[in-house]
LUMZA-643034 format. One line per 5 residues: number of its first residue (from 1); their letters; for each residue x, y, z of C-alpha. Coordinates in steps of 0.05 Angstrom, whole numbers, plus 5000, padded with zeros to 4 digits. Layout:
// LUMZA-643034
NUM) A) X:Y:Z ~ ...
END
This chain:
// LUMZA-643034
1) MTNVL) 6916:0687:8576 ~ 6919:0704:8492 ~ 6970:0691:8448 ~ 6969:0726:8383 ~ 7018:0694:8330
6) FAGTD) 7053:0750:8277 ~ 7059:0708:8212 ~ 7078:0751:8169 ~ 7150:0777:8140 ~ 7208:0800:8173
11) ENWET) 7195:0870:8152 ~ 7122:0879:8169 ~ 7150:0848:8237 ~ 7191:0922:8247 ~ 7124:0953:8224
16) YKALI) 7068:0916:8268 ~ 7113:0891:8330 ~ 7089:0952:8369 ~ 7027:0981:8341 ~ 6983:0922:8345
21) PEALK) 6999:0913:8418 ~ 6990:0989:8424 ~ 6917:0977:8395 ~ 6912:0921:8437 ~ 6918:0952:8505
26) ARGVT) 6885:1013:8496 ~ 6819:0960:8484 ~ 6831:0935:8551 ~ 6855:0858:8517 ~ 6902:0823:8549
31) AVFSR) 6947:0796:8502 ~ 7018:0772:8480 ~ 7041:0788:8412 ~ 7096:0746:8394 ~ 7134:0711:8327
36) DFAPE) 7148:0649:8380 ~ 7095:0610:8401 ~ 7081:0530:8403 ~ 7031:0526:8343 ~ 6982:0488:8397
41) TVDYI) 6995:0545:8453 ~ 6971:0601:8394 ~ 6898:0635:8395 ~ 6902:0683:8334 ~ 6938:0691:8264
46) VYSPL) 6958:0764:8239 ~ 6962:0740:8171 ~ 6994:0755:8110 ~ 7005:0698:8050 ~ 7083:0718:8040
51) GPVQD) 7090:0692:8120 ~ 7118:0632:8144 ~ 7047:0594:8162 ~ 7018:0550:8096 ~ 6986:0498:8140
56) FTPFT) 6941:0506:8193 ~ 6937:0441:8227 ~ 6984:0449:8280 ~ 6945:0509:8310 ~ 6883:0469:8355
61) RLKAV) 6868:0527:8391 ~ 6858:0573:8342 ~ 6807:0628:8349 ~ 6810:0657:8279 ~ 6868:0679:8231
66) LSLWA) 6868:0762:8223 ~ 6895:0773:8146 ~ 6940:0840:8137 ~ 6904:0836:8065 ~ 6849:0869:8031
71) GVERI) 6858:0797:7979 ~ 6842:0723:8008 ~ 6847:0689:7948 ~ 6914:0661:7977 ~ 6887:0625:8032
76) VGNKT) 6803:0614:8029 ~ 6818:0546:7988 ~ 6874:0529:8041 ~ 6839:0460:8067 ~ 6880:0465:8137
81) LKAPL) 6846:0526:8163 ~ 6780:0515:8194 ~ 6795:0568:8236 ~ 6752:0640:8216 ~ 6782:0680:8173
86) CRMVD) 6779:0762:8168 ~ 6800:0809:8115 ~ 6832:0862:8123 ~ 6778:0923:8103 ~ 6809:0991:8141
91) NGLKK) 6806:1057:8135 ~ 6867:1067:8108 ~ 6850:1022:8059 ~ 6784:1051:8030 ~ 6810:1118:8036
96) GMAEW) 6874:1104:7987 ~ 6829:1075:7933 ~ 6781:1120:7937 ~ 6832:1176:7922 ~ 6866:1133:7866
101) VAGHC) 6798:1118:7825 ~ 6784:1189:7840 ~ 6845:1217:7807 ~ 6850:1168:7751 ~ 6773:1182:7735
106) LRYHL) 6781:1257:7733 ~ 6853:1247:7690 ~ 6805:1209:7641 ~ 6742:1254:7641 ~ 6787:1319:7641
111) GMDAH) 6824:1292:7591 ~ 6892:1319:7634 ~ 6938:1268:7600 ~ 6927:1307:7523 ~ 6954:1364:7555
116) IVNPK) 7000:1333:7599 ~ 7046:1301:7543 ~ 7050:1347:7490 ~ 7119:1348:7454 ~ 7106:1394:7400
121) HEWRS) 7071:1451:7437 ~ 7003:1451:7401 ~ 6955:1497:7438 ~ 6901:1439:7429 ~ 6834:1485:7444
126) GMAPP) 6767:1465:7435 ~ 6771:1393:7481 ~ 6735:1419:7539 ~ 6699:1359:7572 ~ 6631:1348:7599
131) LAEDR) 6600:1372:7663 ~ 6615:1309:7706 ~ 6533:1302:7715 ~ 6540:1277:7641 ~ 6597:1228:7647
136) TIGIL) 6569:1161:7670 ~ 6630:1112:7713 ~ 6607:1045:7717 ~ 6635:0997:7784 ~ 6629:0929:7783
141) GLGEL) 6640:0904:7867 ~ 6602:0945:7916 ~ 6642:0912:7975 ~ 6670:0966:8030 ~ 6724:0996:7968
146) GQACA) 6672:0994:7911 ~ 6626:1030:7966 ~ 6674:1082:7992 ~ 6697:1098:7909 ~ 6621:1106:7890
151) TALNC) 6611:1149:7946 ~ 6670:1194:7930 ~ 6656:1192:7849 ~ 6579:1209:7858 ~ 6600:1271:7914
156) LGFKV) 6638:1286:7845 ~ 6586:1296:7810 ~ 6584:1238:7768 ~ 6531:1186:7747 ~ 6555:1119:7785
161) TGWSS) 6535:1059:7780 ~ 6547:0989:7803 ~ 6535:0918:7794 ~ 6546:0876:7861 ~ 6488:0835:7896
166) LKNID) 6473:0897:7947 ~ 6423:0932:7910 ~ 6408:0992:7948 ~ 6465:1054:7960 ~ 6436:1120:7965
171) GIVCF) 6447:1160:7900 ~ 6483:1099:7872 ~ 6445:1060:7805 ~ 6449:0992:7825 ~ 6445:0924:7778
176) AGADG) 6462:0860:7784 ~ 6454:0793:7748 ~ 6482:0783:7677 ~ 6423:0828:7654 ~ 6455:0884:7704
181) LNALL) 6524:0870:7681 ~ 6499:0879:7606 ~ 6463:0939:7627 ~ 6519:0973:7673 ~ 6577:0955:7617
186) ARSEI) 6536:0990:7555 ~ 6533:1053:7596 ~ 6600:1051:7621 ~ 6642:1110:7592 ~ 6698:1101:7648
191) LVLLL) 6696:1028:7687 ~ 6727:1012:7748 ~ 6735:0939:7780 ~ 6740:0914:7844 ~ 6695:0852:7847
196) PQTAD) 6733:0791:7895 ~ 6779:0746:7846 ~ 6738:0684:7845 ~ 6712:0628:7800 ~ 6661:0672:7776
201) TTHVL) 6698:0727:7764 ~ 6758:0709:7723 ~ 6760:0742:7661 ~ 6690:0783:7669 ~ 6719:0830:7621
206) NIESL) 6728:0784:7554 ~ 6723:0792:7481 ~ 6642:0792:7490 ~ 6634:0840:7550 ~ 6686:0895:7521
211) AKMPK) 6652:0899:7461 ~ 6587:0919:7499 ~ 6613:0979:7528 ~ 6611:1041:7492 ~ 6668:1065:7441
216) GACIL) 6720:1100:7467 ~ 6705:1072:7543 ~ 6765:1078:7592 ~ 6780:1022:7645 ~ 6810:1023:7723
221) NPGRG) 6838:0960:7747 ~ 6855:0964:7821 ~ 6815:0904:7840 ~ 6846:0839:7820 ~ 6886:0824:7753
226) PLIDD) 6856:0765:7729 ~ 6787:0797:7722 ~ 6818:0816:7656 ~ 6828:0770:7597 ~ 6897:0807:7575
231) DALIA) 6904:0789:7502 ~ 6820:0809:7493 ~ 6835:0877:7530 ~ 6901:0887:7477 ~ 6859:0867:7424
236) ALNAG) 6787:0925:7442 ~ 6860:0979:7454 ~ 6889:0963:7391 ~ 6814:0968:7352 ~ 6800:1031:7390
241) HISHA) 6738:1008:7418 ~ 6778:1020:7482 ~ 6815:1076:7486 ~ 6852:1066:7547 ~ 6863:1020:7599
246) TLDVF) 6901:1045:7670 ~ 6915:0975:7701 ~ 6951:0971:7774 ~ 6944:0894:7788 ~ 6957:0833:7748
251) AKEPL) 6957:0762:7730 ~ 7031:0758:7745 ~ 7070:0799:7795 ~ 7115:0838:7784 ~ 7091:0847:7721
256) PQGHA) 7149:0820:7671 ~ 7186:0861:7635 ~ 7166:0829:7563 ~ 7095:0839:7567 ~ 7055:0884:7518
261) YWTHP) 7034:0926:7574 ~ 7087:0959:7581 ~ 7102:0989:7516 ~ 7031:0994:7496 ~ 7018:1066:7480
266) NVTVT) 6948:1064:7501 ~ 6960:1034:7571 ~ 6988:1050:7643 ~ 7015:1010:7702 ~ 7023:1033:7768
271) PHIAS) 7055:0985:7816 ~ 6998:0947:7853 ~ 6999:1004:7896 ~ 6922:1039:7885 ~ 6905:1013:7958
276) ETRPK) 6954:0986:8016 ~ 6953:0977:8083 ~ 6961:1037:8124 ~ 7004:1005:8188 ~ 6971:1046:8243
281) SAAQV) 6897:1030:8225 ~ 6911:0957:8201 ~ 6928:0951:8272 ~ 6870:0980:8307 ~ 6833:0925:8252
286) VAENV) 6865:0869:8283 ~ 6863:0895:8356 ~ 6793:0905:8355 ~ 6775:0840:8320 ~ 6826:0796:8366
291) KRGED) 6767:0834:8424 ~ 6709:0820:8389 ~ 6738:0747:8386 ~ 6752:0754:8463 ~ 6682:0782:8471
296) RTPLL) 6650:0726:8428 ~ 6614:0789:8394 ~ 6612:0779:8313 ~ 6678:0789:8275 ~ 6698:0840:8229
301) FQVDS) 6706:0817:8155 ~ 6690:0756:8165 ~ 6707:0706:8106 ~ 6655:0664:8068 ~ 6686:0600:8043
306) RLGY) 6639:0589:8004 ~ 6640:0651:7964 ~ 6715:0667:7961 ~ 6710:0737:8002
END
């Protein structure tokens, strides 16, 4: 019998306790899904960093850890984890992220704020934006979520550029390396951050890199909070070099009440809602990976511990 342990929060258990068994059954997997197993009898762990399992040493027959979160920075460095780790990538995450990014890019592109917030009731004519084909949007990170956003923006007609180790995506101009990063920054009127959080990506936006962007550029960060040096961004906003930033993720969450982002006139704060795991589709991903593990076929979205994602 295959034992699948749920190691998440009480709230998550109420959500997944029926969905995952149904998804397993639909794939013909005979398994017991529970919160209560002796560690040495567990084959798979459905994992949340907020759950009770932090030490994986007792799980001596563990075949894989299946994360409910897209980000794995809280677990990837865990020295007790020897089994494969899979991050969560599901259609719900990708669609949600693409919709959030496309919405805020259109908001910037069309200059919507000037008309939505107009307390003096001014007739602000002469503010027609360029067409999307004349606007360049840069995306740092072309993983599953980055590619979904790039495709959505490309379909809207924007010039889309991306930076990652991937170099060939239809319709997207792709850059790599330090020179490629500089080239992308220099042409990005709107910049979207979707890199994983690693030692190499921490503060990828800093005083030097922000200065390379066009004056008046806008920034969206639905990726990871530490990708941005907060002091550097605030300085660039105050100087008018960056016109606005919409931030969904932060180095510390919830964002502390006294943080400068809350009151800055050119910052929009959203509470880590750009893309959340959708339980129904996430359960399908978990069940598929259990099936693959039992069939001894490659797991979906397995993390490379050397890269950290």
